[in-house]
N, C-alpha and C positions, 0 to 999 in steps of 0.2 A: 352271414352274408359274405360272399367272396369279395376281395378287393379288386381294383381295376386291373392290376397285373395278372391276377388269377383268371379273370374273365378273358383278357387278351390272350393269355397262354392257351386257354381252352378253345378259343375261337379263331385264332390267327390262321391256321392252315385252311379252314373252310373259307374264311374271308379272302385269302389269297386265291383259292380255287375259283371262287365266284368272280373275282376280278379278272383272272386269266380267261375264264369262260366268256365273259362279256367282251373282252378284247378280241378273242378268237371269232366270236359272232360278228363283230363289227368289221374285222378283217375279211371275213367271207363275203359280207355285203359289199365291201369296197372292191373286192376282186371280181365280182360278178358284173355282167353287162348292165351299164347304167348305174353302177354302184356309187360312184362319186357324187352323182346328182342326187341319188336317193339319200345318201348320208347327209347332204346339205339341206334337202327340201322336205323330207318326210316328217310330218308332224309328230309321229311316234318317236322318232329319233331326236327331234327337238325337245320333247318331254324328257327323254333319257338324259340329254345334256343338262337340262334344268335340275333333274334329280341328282346328277353327279355333282353339280355345284352345291346343292344342299348337303350332300354327303361330305364334301370337303370343307364345309363351313363349321364354325365353332358354335353356332347357335343351338338352342335347346330343341328337343322334340323332333329330331331328324326324321324318324320313321313316320310320324304324323304328317310332316310337311311333304315328304316324298309321296305318301299315299294320296294326299290332296292333289298333287300334280297329275296323277294318273286317274283321279276320280272324274266321273262324268257329272258335271254340274248343270247339265241341261235340265230344265224343269220338266216334270213328267207331263204327258199329254192330258188334256182335260176331257 
């Protein structure tokens, strides 16, 4: 099993790319008409903010916690 440094070495460039891609997406939204308001009010972007907080936390099971943020917890229709 690889150690943490090996995993980071293998994944860092992709992690950096995904971060830059998200930043570029948010910049495009911000530059568009109504972008500032959308960045503040849209529930999807509020979920993204919560997910980023999880990513930056030191807690366990980040992937599971992020997935739960984006999961639809609405009970199914009867």
